[in-house]
N, C-alpha and C positions, 0 to 999 in steps of 0.2 A: 482796670474790671470788677476787676474780682475782691477783689482784696479787700474793701470795703465788704462785700457782702458777706465771706471768708470769716474774717471777723468779729462781724453778725451771729454766723453763725453757730460761730467758736462760740460765742462770751453766754447765748442762746442755753447751748449745749452744756456746760460748763457751768450757770445759771443756775440751771433747774438741777444738776448732781452735785449741788454747793447749798442749793437749799431742800432739798429733801428731809427727813427727819432722820435722825441719827439718834435720837433716843431708847430707851428699850421698847418697843410698841408689838405690836400685833402683824402679821404681817400684811403687808398693804402693799396692792398692786396698780395698778393705773393709766390709760390707757388715752391720748389722744390726738386727737388729726384734728386738720386745715388745711388749710390752704387762703394764698392773700397772690397778692400782686405786690410788688415791690418798682416805683420810677423813681429814680431818680442820675441825678449830672454824670460824666461819667465819664474818663479817660481809655482812651483804647491804650494800651501798656508794651502793645509793638509799635504801632506803626508816634501816637501821640496826637490823637485825632480826637476831640471833644468832643462830645452826643452825650444820647438821651442809654444805659439798660433802663429795660424792661424783665424781670423775672417772675414770669406767673407760676407760680408752685404749691408742691400738696405734699405732705408730709407725713407723719407720726413721729411719738416723744409715748414712746414705752418706759416704766418708773415700775423696780421692786422695791422695796423697803425692809428689811426680813426684823423677828423681833428680838437680833439682839444687834441691832443699831448699824448691820450693815445696806447698802444698799448697790442699785445698778441701773442705770440710764442708759439707754440705748436714742437715739433721733432718724429718719433719713427724711429726706428731704431731697423733694421729682420736677423738673419741669423743664420749660420754657421758654432760653433767652435770646436775647435781640438785640441788638447794639446798633443806631443811628445816628453815624455824625451830625453832626453841626453844619458838615460841605458836602455836600452834594456830589461832588468828585472824589468822597474816600468811602468806601464798599461798605455797607452795610453787613450785618453781621448775625448770625442769629442759625441757635439751632437749640441743647438738649447739657444741661448739667443735674448729677448729683451729686450728695454728701450725706456720709455720712458723720456717724459720732456715739461714742460712748464712754460713761466712764464709772467706777468702780469704786465703793469707798469701802474701807473694815477700819480694825482698831489700829493698825501698823503700816496700811498705806490711801493715798488714793490715785487709778493709774484713768489718765483715759488715753483716747487715740479718735483722734478727725484724718477723710479724709473725702478728700470732693475731685471730680470729675468733670473741666465745658468741654464740652467740643460741639464748635461752631460752625458755618460755612460766611464763606462771604458772597455779597451779588457779583463778585469779580471771579468768581470763581476757588480763590487762597481759601486758605482750612486752617482753623485757629484752635489750638488746643492747648489743657493748662490739666495740671498734673498735681495734686498737694496732698500729703500728708505730715502730723504729727501724731506722736509721743511725750505722754508727761508720765511720770511715776517720782512723786511725794512722800516720802518717811510718816513715823508719824511725830518728831520733832519738825517740819515742816521742809528738811533739807531735799531741794529736788534730785536725784536717787541717779535719774535719764532721764535724757531730752534726743530727742527726736525734728528735725524739724531739714524737710526737703519741700519745693519746689521745681516743677518742669514744664517750663514756658515754652510752646511751641509756637514761632510766627511768622506768619506766611514770606 
């Protein structure tokens, strides 16, 4: 359920970070508020049941580009999440999801971090939780100097 969406959010944040100005410009800040609904075919990672996921979300992206070429970007997304299985004998899950990411770049390195949490209750009383995080640091030569990736999935 979550991996496609987590990858999408991570890609969005990293794209925003990489597209931020890195030349010598005056300091600029930008804040973008957004909301949308993502509906797509999905698979329950605990049971393998196919179905449809719906994530109605809102969020904010804040970017600061400094006149020395460094920048900082953060984004926060939260919303309601529902998974409706194709097989009506399987439980439907609904609940809340929250994601945060941030990135910094200067002439010496690039760092990015992401954390996401999804907590859902099943129509059968079960509880599904997923927590993911990662951090990456890349030096000026493009060498990855640290990488942390962790995920904790708790199935009913």
